[in-house]
BASEZA-657821 format. One record per atom (N, C-alpha, C): y, z, x; atom name. Coordinates in nm, 3 decimals. Example, Ala and Ser with C-alpha at 12.3 -4.5 7.8 and 13.67 -1.06 7.14 Angstrom:
BEGIN
REC/-0.569/0.780/1.319/N
REC/-0.450/0.780/1.230/CA
REC/-0.330/0.780/1.320/C
REC/-0.225/0.708/1.285/N
REC/-0.106/0.714/1.367/CA
REC/0.003/0.787/1.290/C
//
This chain:
BEGIN
REC/11.809/10.218/10.744/N
REC/11.831/10.295/10.636/CA
REC/12.006/10.229/10.625/C
REC/11.984/10.207/10.747/N
REC/12.136/10.082/10.667/CA
REC/12.140/9.978/10.611/C
REC/12.017/9.911/10.621/N
REC/11.987/9.800/10.492/CA
REC/11.897/9.862/10.350/C
REC/11.871/9.951/10.353/N
REC/11.855/9.986/10.221/CA
REC/11.945/10.094/10.199/C
REC/12.103/10.119/10.221/N
REC/12.179/10.221/10.195/CA
REC/12.300/10.091/10.194/C
REC/12.278/9.937/10.249/N
REC/12.340/9.815/10.203/CA
REC/12.260/9.786/10.075/C
REC/12.183/9.751/10.062/N
REC/12.094/9.703/9.920/CA
REC/12.167/9.800/9.796/C
REC/12.162/9.922/9.845/N
REC/12.189/10.009/9.745/CA
REC/12.310/9.978/9.657/C
REC/12.357/10.009/9.770/N
REC/12.539/10.000/9.738/CA
REC/12.568/9.870/9.671/C
REC/12.518/9.759/9.684/N
REC/12.471/9.659/9.631/CA
REC/12.438/9.632/9.478/C
REC/12.417/9.735/9.479/N
REC/12.339/9.682/9.318/CA
REC/12.195/9.584/9.359/C
REC/12.084/9.667/9.468/N
REC/12.002/9.603/9.481/CA
REC/11.925/9.756/9.510/C
REC/11.795/9.752/9.367/N
REC/11.730/9.802/9.320/CA
REC/11.563/9.799/9.311/C
REC/11.531/9.879/9.435/N
REC/11.445/9.821/9.559/CA
REC/11.335/9.927/9.542/C
REC/11.223/9.992/9.526/N
REC/11.111/10.076/9.558/CA
REC/11.049/10.036/9.710/C
REC/11.051/10.126/9.804/N
REC/11.013/10.189/9.934/CA
REC/10.899/10.168/10.004/C
REC/10.800/10.094/10.087/N
REC/10.729/10.114/10.102/CA
REC/10.619/10.129/9.985/C
REC/10.576/9.975/9.943/N
REC/10.489/9.948/9.792/CA
REC/10.366/9.975/9.835/C
REC/10.243/10.020/9.835/N
REC/10.160/10.019/9.895/CA
REC/10.057/9.930/9.769/C
REC/10.023/9.898/9.707/N
REC/10.031/9.870/9.576/CA
REC/10.083/9.712/9.624/C
REC/10.138/9.653/9.713/N
REC/10.128/9.504/9.729/CA
REC/10.110/9.512/9.858/C
REC/9.975/9.358/9.916/N
REC/9.916/9.326/10.000/CA
REC/10.081/9.322/10.094/C
REC/9.990/9.437/10.199/N
REC/10.071/9.456/10.356/CA
REC/10.163/9.481/10.352/C
REC/10.195/9.616/10.214/N
REC/10.309/9.692/10.224/CA
REC/10.418/9.638/10.265/C
REC/10.486/9.580/10.228/N
REC/10.602/9.610/10.293/CA
REC/10.755/9.693/10.220/C
REC/10.785/9.686/10.393/N
REC/10.896/9.798/10.352/CA
REC/11.038/9.822/10.269/C
REC/11.051/9.672/10.172/N
REC/11.154/9.702/10.069/CA
REC/11.045/9.632/10.001/C
REC/11.025/9.621/9.831/N
REC/11.035/9.488/9.724/CA
REC/11.061/9.505/9.595/C
REC/11.090/9.397/9.552/N
REC/11.199/9.389/9.438/CA
REC/11.073/9.336/9.333/C
REC/10.958/9.341/9.271/N
REC/10.870/9.340/9.182/CA
REC/10.898/9.242/9.072/C
REC/11.024/9.304/8.933/N
REC/11.046/9.277/8.862/CA
REC/11.056/9.029/8.982/C
REC/11.142/9.071/9.052/N
REC/11.182/8.948/9.139/CA
REC/11.009/8.883/9.199/C
REC/10.955/8.965/9.245/N
REC/10.802/8.914/9.320/CA
REC/10.926/8.899/9.468/C
REC/10.943/8.986/9.497/N
REC/11.017/8.880/9.599/CA
REC/10.965/9.091/9.750/C
REC/10.939/9.081/9.817/N
REC/10.919/9.158/9.896/CA
REC/10.960/9.162/10.096/C
REC/10.988/9.226/10.157/N
REC/11.088/9.201/10.227/CA
REC/11.003/9.304/10.341/C
REC/11.010/9.198/10.515/N
REC/10.919/9.333/10.544/CA
REC/11.079/9.358/10.708/C
REC/11.056/9.464/10.751/N
REC/11.165/9.500/10.830/CA
REC/11.054/9.509/11.014/C
REC/11.156/9.334/11.055/N
REC/11.057/9.397/11.232/CA
REC/11.138/9.554/11.274/C
REC/10.999/9.588/11.330/N
REC/11.016/9.729/11.435/CA
REC/11.163/9.755/11.488/C
REC/11.223/9.683/11.579/N
REC/11.283/9.648/11.675/CA
REC/11.435/9.715/11.608/C
REC/11.424/9.567/11.436/N
REC/11.496/9.572/11.348/CA
REC/11.514/9.739/11.281/C
REC/11.435/9.777/11.227/N
REC/11.451/9.900/11.196/CA
REC/11.468/9.989/11.186/C
REC/11.368/10.020/11.392/N
REC/11.449/10.131/11.465/CA
REC/11.531/10.119/11.489/C
REC/11.597/10.041/11.479/N
REC/11.716/10.020/11.627/CA
REC/11.697/10.009/11.752/C
REC/11.600/9.998/11.841/N
REC/11.575/10.118/11.907/CA
REC/11.645/9.927/11.980/C
REC/11.732/9.967/12.135/N
REC/11.795/9.913/12.177/CA
REC/11.780/9.734/12.120/C
REC/11.815/9.669/12.067/N
REC/11.788/9.606/11.924/CA
REC/11.909/9.518/11.989/C
REC/12.076/9.544/12.073/N
REC/12.111/9.493/12.093/CA
REC/12.188/9.436/12.251/C
REC/12.022/9.517/12.362/N
REC/12.027/9.593/12.434/CA
REC/11.935/9.417/12.507/C
REC/11.922/9.424/12.669/N
REC/11.844/9.304/12.755/CA
REC/11.771/9.353/12.649/C
REC/11.729/9.475/12.674/N
REC/11.558/9.494/12.687/CA
REC/11.472/9.511/12.551/C
REC/11.609/9.454/12.400/N
REC/11.604/9.462/12.294/CA
REC/11.442/9.321/12.295/C
REC/11.508/9.182/12.173/N
REC/11.426/9.157/12.173/CA
REC/11.347/9.045/12.298/C
REC/11.226/8.995/12.360/N
REC/11.168/8.901/12.434/CA
REC/11.238/8.722/12.411/C
REC/11.208/8.706/12.290/N
REC/11.220/8.577/12.241/CA
REC/11.357/8.580/12.145/C
REC/11.419/8.459/12.181/N
REC/11.514/8.381/12.127/CA
REC/11.628/8.521/12.065/C
REC/11.666/8.585/12.197/N
REC/11.744/8.692/12.271/CA
REC/11.883/8.714/12.198/C
REC/11.926/8.591/12.207/N
REC/12.048/8.529/12.166/CA
REC/12.069/8.498/12.023/C
REC/12.004/8.480/11.920/N
REC/11.982/8.429/11.807/CA
REC/11.944/8.504/11.703/C
REC/11.858/8.690/11.803/N
REC/11.880/8.793/11.703/CA
REC/12.008/8.906/11.782/C
REC/12.071/8.899/11.849/N
REC/12.200/8.962/11.871/CA
REC/12.269/8.923/11.769/C
REC/12.305/8.688/11.767/N
REC/12.388/8.749/11.709/CA
REC/12.385/8.734/11.600/C
REC/12.324/8.807/11.522/N
REC/12.268/8.759/11.378/CA
REC/12.281/8.945/11.358/C
REC/12.221/9.027/11.416/N
REC/12.216/9.164/11.420/CA
REC/12.345/9.188/11.396/C
REC/12.411/9.121/11.515/N
REC/12.541/9.209/11.495/CA
REC/12.688/9.184/11.403/C
REC/12.600/9.007/11.332/N
REC/12.656/9.024/11.190/CA
REC/12.687/9.113/11.095/C
REC/12.544/9.138/11.035/N
REC/12.448/9.185/10.988/CA
REC/12.536/9.320/10.981/C
REC/12.506/9.406/11.086/N
REC/12.595/9.502/11.106/CA
REC/12.776/9.496/11.024/C
REC/12.822/9.405/11.152/N
REC/12.909/9.401/11.057/CA
REC/12.935/9.415/10.889/C
REC/12.862/9.304/10.860/N
REC/12.861/9.297/10.695/CA
REC/12.879/9.487/10.627/C
REC/12.711/9.528/10.708/N
REC/12.701/9.694/10.684/CA
REC/12.859/9.773/10.652/C
REC/12.891/9.744/10.757/N
REC/13.030/9.857/10.811/CA
REC/13.115/9.820/10.726/C
REC/13.189/9.766/10.678/N
REC/13.280/9.685/10.577/CA
REC/13.298/9.805/10.385/C
//
């Protein structure tokens, strides 16, 4: 929801769960031919900043997600 809200507030008009595109992306910009797939841990926000979050590259993802959250909260 935070990602969707941030995109909409920045005048990025998207379609959600585009069933007519292969893989059914979470967001798509058909005119630009861009598809966005959100990893379920990010999408659902389940413990992604805790130690139980990502199994691989956890330091990278924690840093990246903290930066995204800071941008969204601005």
